[in-house]
C-alpha positions as CSV (number, residue, x, y, z in Angstrom):
1,M,111.1,142.2,42.2
2,I,109.6,138.8,42.2
3,K,113.3,137.7,40.6
4,E,115.2,139.5,43.7
5,I,113.1,138.0,46.3
6,K,113.6,134.0,44.5
7,A,117.3,134.7,43.9
8,D,117.9,136.0,47.5
9,A,115.7,132.7,49.0
10,E,117.8,130.5,46.9
11,K,121.3,131.8,48.2
12,R,119.6,131.1,51.3
13,M,118.8,127.7,50.5
14,K,122.1,127.0,49.1
15,N,124.3,127.9,52.3
16,S,121.6,126.1,54.1
17,L,123.0,123.1,51.9
18,E,126.7,124.2,52.1
19,A,126.2,124.2,56.0
20,L,124.8,120.7,55.9
21,A,128.1,119.2,53.9
22,T,130.5,121.5,56.5
23,A,128.8,119.9,59.3
24,F,128.6,116.3,58.0
25,N,132.4,116.3,57.1
26,K,132.8,116.9,61.1
27,I,130.9,113.8,61.3
28,R,133.6,111.1,60.8
29,T,132.9,107.7,59.3
30,G,135.7,104.8,59.9
31,R,137.6,106.0,56.3
32,A,140.3,108.2,56.6
33,H,139.7,111.5,54.7
34,P,141.1,115.2,55.0
35,A,138.5,117.2,55.7
36,I,137.4,115.7,58.8
37,L,140.4,117.9,60.2
38,D,139.1,121.3,58.7
39,S,138.1,122.5,61.6
40,V,141.3,121.6,63.1
41,M,143.1,125.1,64.1
42,V,147.0,125.7,64.9
43,N,148.8,127.7,67.1
44,Y,151.2,129.3,64.6
45,Y,152.8,131.7,65.9
46,G,150.3,132.9,68.3
47,Q,147.7,132.9,65.5
48,E,144.9,130.4,65.1
49,T,145.2,129.1,61.9
50,P,143.5,126.2,60.2
51,L,145.9,123.3,59.9
52,K,145.5,122.7,55.8
53,Q,147.5,126.4,56.3
54,V,150.3,125.4,57.7
55,A,150.4,121.3,57.1
56,S,149.5,119.0,53.8
57,V,147.1,116.4,54.7
58,N,146.7,113.4,52.8
59,V,145.6,109.9,52.9
60,E,148.0,107.3,53.8
61,D,145.9,104.3,53.6
62,S,142.1,103.8,54.2
63,R,142.5,104.2,57.9
64,T,145.2,106.7,58.6
65,L,146.1,110.5,57.3
66,S,149.6,111.8,57.2
67,I,150.3,115.4,58.0
68,S,153.2,116.8,56.7
69,P,154.2,120.3,58.2
70,W,155.5,122.8,56.3
71,E,157.9,123.9,59.0
72,K,159.2,120.9,61.7
73,N,159.0,123.2,64.7
74,L,154.8,123.1,64.5
75,I,154.5,119.2,65.0
76,P,154.0,119.9,69.0
77,N,151.8,122.5,68.1
78,I,149.9,120.4,65.2
79,E,150.0,117.5,67.9
80,K,148.1,119.3,70.4
81,A,145.4,121.2,68.5
82,I,144.3,117.7,67.3
83,M,144.1,116.4,70.4
84,S,142.1,119.3,72.1
85,S,139.9,119.0,69.0
86,D,136.6,117.3,70.1
87,L,137.0,114.8,67.2
88,G,138.5,111.6,69.2
89,L,142.2,111.5,67.3
90,N,144.6,110.6,68.7
91,P,147.6,111.4,66.3
92,A,151.4,110.1,66.7
93,T,155.0,111.4,65.2
94,S,157.3,109.4,63.6
95,G,160.3,112.0,62.2
96,D,158.5,114.9,60.5
97,L,155.5,112.9,59.9
98,I,152.3,112.7,61.8
99,R,150.2,110.3,61.5
100,V,146.4,110.1,62.4
101,P,144.5,106.7,62.6
102,M,141.0,106.3,62.4
103,P,139.1,104.7,65.3
104,M,137.3,101.6,64.7
105,L,133.3,102.8,65.0
106,T,131.3,100.8,67.5
107,E,127.7,99.7,66.2
108,N,126.6,102.5,69.1
109,T,128.9,105.3,67.7
110,R,127.6,104.3,64.7
111,K,124.2,104.7,65.8
112,E,124.6,108.1,67.5
113,M,126.4,109.6,64.4
114,V,123.5,108.5,62.6
115,K,121.3,110.6,64.9
116,Q,124.0,113.7,64.7
117,A,123.4,113.2,61.1
118,K,119.9,113.5,60.8
119,A,119.6,116.2,63.5
120,D,122.0,118.4,61.0
121,A,119.9,117.7,58.1
122,E,116.9,118.9,60.1
123,H,118.4,122.2,61.0
124,A,118.9,122.9,57.4
125,R,115.4,121.7,56.4
126,V,114.3,124.4,58.9
127,S,116.8,126.6,58.0
128,I,115.1,126.8,54.3
129,R,111.6,126.7,55.4
130,N,112.5,129.6,56.9
131,A,114.2,131.3,53.8
132,R,110.8,130.0,52.1
133,R,108.5,131.6,54.8
134,D,110.5,135.2,54.4
135,A,110.2,135.2,50.6
136,N,106.9,134.6,50.9
137,S,106.0,137.4,53.2
138,D,108.1,139.8,51.0
139,L,105.9,138.5,48.1
140,K,103.0,139.1,50.6
141,D,104.2,142.9,51.2
142,L,104.4,143.9,47.6
143,E,101.0,142.6,47.1
144,K,99.4,144.6,49.8
145,E,101.5,147.5,48.6
146,K,99.8,146.6,45.2
147,E,103.0,146.7,43.8
148,I,102.5,143.3,42.7
149,S,99.1,141.5,41.4
150,E,97.6,138.7,43.5
151,D,98.6,136.5,40.2
152,E,102.0,137.2,40.8
153,Q,102.2,136.5,44.0
154,R,100.8,133.5,43.7
155,R,103.6,132.5,41.0
156,G,106.1,133.7,42.8
157,E,105.2,131.6,45.8
158,E,104.5,128.8,43.6
159,E,108.2,129.3,42.3
160,I,109.9,129.5,46.1
161,Q,108.0,126.4,46.8
162,K,109.7,124.1,43.7
163,L,112.5,126.1,44.9
164,T,112.4,124.5,48.6
165,D,111.1,121.2,47.3
166,R,114.1,120.8,45.1
167,Y,116.8,122.1,47.6
168,I,114.3,119.6,50.7
169,A,115.1,117.0,48.3
170,E,119.3,117.6,48.0
171,I,119.4,117.5,51.6
172,D,117.6,113.9,51.9
173,K,119.8,112.8,49.3
174,V,122.6,114.5,51.2
175,L,121.8,112.5,54.4
176,K,121.1,109.1,52.9
177,A,124.1,108.9,51.2
178,K,125.7,110.2,54.8
179,E,123.7,107.3,56.7
180,D,124.7,104.8,54.1
181,D,128.6,105.9,54.4
182,L,128.0,105.5,58.5
183,M,126.5,102.4,58.8
184,E,129.1,100.5,56.0
185,V,131.4,98.5,58.0
């Protein structure tokens, strides 16, 4: 029983960390990275389809992404999708290639993005603490129903706390790396 509760808590904590990584991918730095466009959905014959399923996205240089659509008639749809996304990017077409230059970040923009990163990290921390709370609650319920002893409950809570501490430390590490990346000029 305790192992299942611990496994469920760890799965939820891991999902929180993955959600944070996804959120951080949307926060653009000054450098070009294909993951920035992961959230862009393109109208592909009436269906909203992820950009990476209708084109290849490559890093041309440190500040430019190049997009090669697999079908030439998709170029206007891809441009429209990138411009309508809230990423603040302006694509430029040259033949059958779309180039997306990364705008320079101002000091204020960098600070706002760091604030956003901190907010996303705090959201992930809260999510991890909620997983801990739910696991501890499940352990207390088992102890009340006399399915486990008080000592087993305490050991289970200690294991859950160690798990929580490990994932919180991982979030702090990822946040620090993202802050350094954002403030790098």
